[in-house]
C-alpha positions in Angstrom: -17.6 30.5 12.3 -15.8 26.8 12.5 -12.6 26.7 10.3 -10.6 23.9 9.1 -7.3 22.8 10.1 -4.2 20.3 9.5 -3.9 17.1 11.9 -3.9 18.0 15.5 -0.3 16.4 15.8 1.2 19.7 14.1 -0.7 21.8 16.9 0.4 19.4 19.6 4.3 19.5 18.3 3.7 23.6 18.8 2.2 23.1 22.1 1.3 20.0 24.2 -0.9 21.8 26.5 -3.2 22.9 23.8 -6.7 21.0 23.5 -8.8 20.1 20.1 -11.2 22.7 19.0 -14.7 22.1 20.8 -16.3 22.3 17.5 -16.2 19.5 14.9 -13.3 20.6 12.2 -12.4 18.9 9.0 -9.0 17.6 8.6 -7.0 19.1 5.5 -6.3 16.3 3.3 -3.2 17.8 1.8 -0.9 20.7 2.3 -3.2 23.9 2.0 -2.5 26.1 -1.1 -0.3 29.1 -0.9 -1.8 31.9 -2.9 -1.2 35.8 -3.0 -4.0 37.9 -2.0 -5.1 38.5 -5.4 -5.1 34.8 -6.5 -7.1 33.9 -3.1 -9.9 36.6 -3.9 -10.0 35.4 -7.5 -10.5 31.8 -6.1 -13.0 32.7 -3.6 -14.9 34.7 -6.4 -14.7 32.1 -9.2 -14.0 28.6 -8.0 -16.7 26.0 -8.3 -18.5 24.8 -5.5 -18.0 21.2 -5.9 -19.2 20.0 -2.3 -21.3 21.2 0.7 -19.9 19.5 3.7 -22.1 20.8 6.4 -24.2 23.3 8.3 -22.3 25.1 10.6 -23.7 25.5 14.3 -25.1 28.7 15.0 -28.0 30.8 14.2 -26.7 32.1 10.7 -26.9 29.2 8.7 -23.6 29.2 7.7 -22.1 26.1 5.9 -18.6 24.8 4.9 -18.2 24.1 1.1 -15.4 22.9 -0.9 -14.2 25.2 -3.8 -12.1 24.0 -7.0 -11.1 25.8 -9.9 -9.3 22.8 -11.4 -6.0 23.4 -10.1 -6.7 24.5 -6.4 -8.9 22.9 -3.9 -9.9 24.6 -0.8 -12.8 24.7 1.8 -14.6 28.1 2.4 -17.3 29.3 4.7 -20.8 30.5 2.8 -22.9 32.6 5.0 -26.1 34.5 3.6 -27.8 35.6 6.7 -29.3 39.1 6.1 -31.7 39.9 8.9 -32.9 43.4 10.0 -35.2 43.8 12.7 -36.4 47.2 14.4 -36.6 45.4 17.8 -34.5 42.2 18.7 -35.0 40.5 22.1 -32.7 37.9 23.5 -33.4 36.9 27.0 -33.1 40.0 29.1 -31.4 42.0 26.3 -33.2 44.1 23.8 -31.5 45.9 20.8 -32.9 48.5 18.2 -32.3 48.5 14.9 -30.6 44.7 15.1 -29.0 43.4 12.0 -27.2 40.2 11.3 -25.9 40.2 7.9 -23.2 38.4 5.8 -22.2 42.1 4.7 -20.3 42.7 7.8 -17.8 39.6 7.4 -17.0 41.4 4.3 -16.7 44.6 5.9 -14.7 43.2 8.8 -12.0 41.8 6.1 -11.8 44.8 4.1 -11.6 47.2 7.2 -8.5 44.8 8.6 -6.7 45.6 5.6 -7.3 49.4 5.7 -6.0 49.0 9.4 -2.8 46.8 8.4 -4.1 43.7 10.3 -3.5 40.2 8.8 -5.8 38.2 11.3 -9.2 38.6 9.7 -9.8 35.9 7.1 -10.5 36.9 3.5 -14.2 37.2 2.7 -15.6 38.3 -0.5 -19.0 39.1 -1.7 -20.3 36.7 -4.3 -23.8 35.1 -5.3 -24.5 31.7 -4.3 -27.7 29.9 -5.2 -29.0 33.1 -6.3 -28.4 34.9 -3.0 -25.6 37.3 -2.3 -23.4 36.0 0.4 -19.9 36.3 2.2 -17.5 33.5 0.9 -14.7 33.2 3.4 -11.5 31.6 3.4 -11.3 28.6 5.6 -8.4 28.7 8.0 -6.0 26.0 8.3 -4.2 24.6 11.5 -6.8 25.7 13.8 -5.5 24.4 17.2 -8.3 25.7 19.3 -11.0 28.5 20.1 -10.6 31.0 22.9 -13.0 29.2 24.9 -11.1 25.8 25.1 -8.0 28.0 26.0 -9.6 29.7 28.9 -10.9 26.4 30.1 -7.2 25.2 30.8 -5.3 25.5 34.0 -3.2 27.4 33.7 -4.4 29.3 30.8 -1.8 28.5 28.0 -0.2 31.5 26.4 2.1 30.2 23.9 5.7 30.3 23.4 5.7 34.1 23.4 3.2 35.3 25.9 3.7 38.9 25.5 2.9 38.4 21.8 -0.4 36.6 22.9 -1.3 39.4 25.3 -0.6 42.0 22.6 -2.8 40.2 20.1 -5.6 40.2 22.7 -5.2 44.0 23.0 -5.5 44.3 19.2 -8.9 42.6 19.6 -10.2 44.9 22.1 -9.6 47.8 20.1 -10.7 46.4 16.9 -14.0 45.1 18.4 -14.7 48.8 20.1 -14.1 50.3 16.4 -16.5 47.9 14.8 -18.8 47.7 17.9 -19.0 43.8 17.7 -21.7 42.6 19.8 -21.0 39.1 19.3 -17.3 38.4 20.2 -18.0 35.1 21.7 -15.3 32.4 22.8 -16.1 30.4 19.6 -15.2 33.0 17.0 -11.7 33.8 18.4 -9.3 31.3 17.0 -5.8 30.3 17.7 -3.8 28.5 14.9 -1.0 26.2 15.7 1.5 29.1 15.3 -0.2 30.8 18.1 -1.7 33.5 15.7 -4.9 35.0 17.0 -7.8 35.0 14.3 -10.8 37.3 14.6 -13.8 35.6 12.6 -17.3 36.0 12.3 -18.7 39.7 12.3 -22.4 39.4 11.2 -23.4 41.3 14.2 -20.9 43.9 14.4 -21.0 47.5 12.7 -23.7 49.0 14.9 -24.7 52.5 14.8 -23.8 53.5 18.3 -21.0 56.2 18.1 -20.0 55.7 21.9 -17.5 53.3 22.9 -19.0 50.2 24.8 -16.2 49.3 27.1 -13.4 52.1 27.1 -12.0 50.6 30.3 -10.5 47.7 28.4 -8.6 49.7 26.1 -5.2 50.1 27.9 -2.8 49.8 25.1 -2.6 50.0 21.2 -0.5 48.5 18.5 1.5 51.3 17.0 0.8 50.5 13.3 -3.0 50.0 14.2 -3.1 53.5 15.9 -1.3 55.0 13.0 -4.0 53.4 10.4 -6.9 54.4 12.4 -5.5 58.2 12.3 -5.1 58.0 8.8 -8.4 56.4 8.0 -10.5 58.9 5.8 -13.9 58.8 4.8 -13.2 58.8 1.1 -11.0 55.5 1.5 -13.5 53.7 3.8 -16.3 54.5 1.5 -14.4 53.2 -1.5 -13.5 50.0 0.4 -17.0 49.2 1.4 -18.4 49.9 -2.0 -21.3 47.7 -3.7 -23.5 48.1 -0.4 -21.0 46.4 1.8 -21.6 49.4 4.5 -24.1 51.9 4.6 -23.3 55.8 5.1 -24.8 55.7 8.6 -22.5 52.5 9.4 -19.5 54.5 8.3 -20.4 57.6 10.1 -20.7 55.5 13.2 -17.4 53.6 12.6 -15.5 57.0 12.1 -17.0 58.3 15.5 -15.8 55.5 17.4 -12.4 55.8 15.6 -12.2 59.4 16.8 -13.3 58.4 20.3 -10.4 55.4 20.4 -7.8 57.8 19.2 -8.8 60.4 21.8 -8.8 57.8 24.3 -5.3 56.5 23.6 -3.7 59.9 23.0 -4.8 60.6 26.5 -3.3 57.5 28.0 -0.2 58.3 26.3 -0.2 61.9 28.0 -0.9 60.4 31.4 1.2 57.3 31.3 3.8 57.8 28.6 4.1 56.4 25.0 6.4 53.5 26.2 3.4 52.3 28.6 0.8 52.5 26.2 2.1 51.8 22.5 3.7 48.6 21.3 4.6 46.8 18.1 3.5 43.5 17.8 6.0 40.9 17.2 5.8 39.2 13.8 
């Protein structure tokens, strides 16, 4: 997913060592609107599509559009990919029950809210050109993709390295929870204020109940752990209504949740809470 930003001058003021995003990104023509979440959701659901700027690179046919309700104008991503295959082969890799679907962008956002996270862009279910689609808020002030950050020497970590590392720990837990198979360097973004954004989840929410890389979960943010513990099937089912997630997908997610909580609890017992748990600096 490629997301819009303000001029790079702002990013350079924040950090002179940052590079421009590798993907061509539009520059916002004015100060982005500040909307409360209900206002933003209503805008994404009902604002008129006044321009289709381009089709974004990638295999899902996502496109950048401009929305306007007469008062507010802002860009969004429209993604209507919905592929389900019994067997999918890519190079040497084979996946059974493969899915690549717009539904998971919506599910990723709704789950992030349940978990108390604020770094997954809002994504709503909307019919566009007769097809159900995920319409996702276009991020402003994107300074770089993770791939660009990793290419620099030394790798920049921002004015608060601990917060940057703590954000990446959240990413590892979240991706295990949703069993994300496609967290490449282009769908992890950093804005000019060094906030990490997790985008594009169309190949997540698999049916596996075991953790893929449990060894990568070394620490966990306190609120995230508390929210995972408190996550119930009724709450998750209600949040994923209107066919955003199937019952089997919910079952698998809850099984992975249990495995993550068990893993973190074991690390706390072994290493101590102060070593394993932390609170993300805001």
